[in-house]
C-alpha positions as CSV (number, residue, x, y, z in Angstrom):
1,M,2.8,-32.7,-69.3
2,L,5.4,-31.7,-66.9
3,V,5.8,-34.1,-64.0
4,L,7.6,-32.9,-60.9
5,T,8.5,-34.7,-57.5
6,R,8.2,-32.4,-54.4
7,K,8.3,-33.0,-50.7
8,V,6.1,-31.5,-48.0
9,G,6.8,-27.8,-47.8
10,E,8.3,-27.6,-51.2
11,R,6.8,-25.3,-53.8
12,I,6.2,-25.0,-57.5
13,Y,5.9,-21.6,-59.1
14,I,3.7,-21.1,-62.2
15,G,4.7,-17.9,-63.7
16,D,5.2,-15.0,-61.3
17,Q,1.8,-15.1,-59.6
18,I,0.9,-18.6,-58.8
19,V,2.5,-20.8,-56.2
20,V,1.6,-24.4,-55.4
21,T,2.8,-25.8,-52.0
22,V,2.8,-29.4,-50.9
23,V,1.0,-29.0,-47.5
24,R,0.6,-32.7,-46.6
25,I,1.0,-36.2,-48.0
26,Q,-1.0,-38.9,-46.4
27,G,-1.2,-42.3,-48.0
28,D,-2.3,-41.8,-51.5
29,K,-3.5,-38.3,-51.0
30,V,-1.7,-35.1,-51.5
31,R,-2.9,-31.8,-49.9
32,L,-1.9,-28.7,-52.0
33,G,-2.0,-25.1,-51.1
34,I,-2.4,-22.7,-54.1
35,D,-1.6,-19.0,-53.8
36,A,-3.0,-17.2,-56.8
37,P,-4.6,-13.8,-57.7
38,E,-8.3,-13.6,-57.1
39,Q,-9.2,-13.5,-60.8
40,V,-7.6,-17.0,-61.4
41,V,-10.2,-19.6,-61.2
42,I,-9.1,-22.9,-59.5
43,R,-11.4,-25.9,-59.5
44,R,-11.0,-29.6,-58.6
45,E,-11.4,-31.8,-61.8
46,E,-14.8,-33.1,-60.7
47,V,-16.3,-29.7,-60.0
48,Y,-14.9,-28.5,-63.4
49,Q,-16.5,-31.6,-65.2
50,R,-19.9,-31.0,-63.5
51,L,-20.0,-27.3,-64.5
52,R,-18.9,-28.1,-68.0
53,A,-21.6,-30.7,-68.4
54,A,-24.2,-28.3,-67.0
55,I,-23.1,-25.6,-69.4
56,Q,-23.2,-28.0,-72.4
57,G,-26.7,-29.3,-71.3
58,T,-28.0,-25.7,-71.2
59,A,-26.6,-24.9,-74.6
60,E,-28.1,-28.0,-76.1
61,S,-31.5,-27.2,-74.6
62,Q,-31.4,-23.7,-76.0
63,N,-30.3,-25.0,-79.4
64,P,-32.4,-28.1,-80.3
65,P,-30.9,-30.3,-83.0
66,E,-32.4,-29.3,-86.4
67,A,-34.8,-31.6,-87.9
68,K,-33.6,-33.7,-90.9
69,S,-35.5,-33.6,-94.0
70,D,-35.4,-36.6,-96.5
């Protein structure tokens, strides 16, 4: 993992099309601005985890575990 230190107003470039800007730092929170093409999906971790769990739950309900035979 790359770890960087930035101040308010400073930017990080990811490739040629994604720019992350530190908008505000307040206490233990950092507000980021992200400029990226529309096709790039950006989600907070908690939203990503919820969606992933929902997708896995759907897949499991569609594919019930096979019965074991002795």
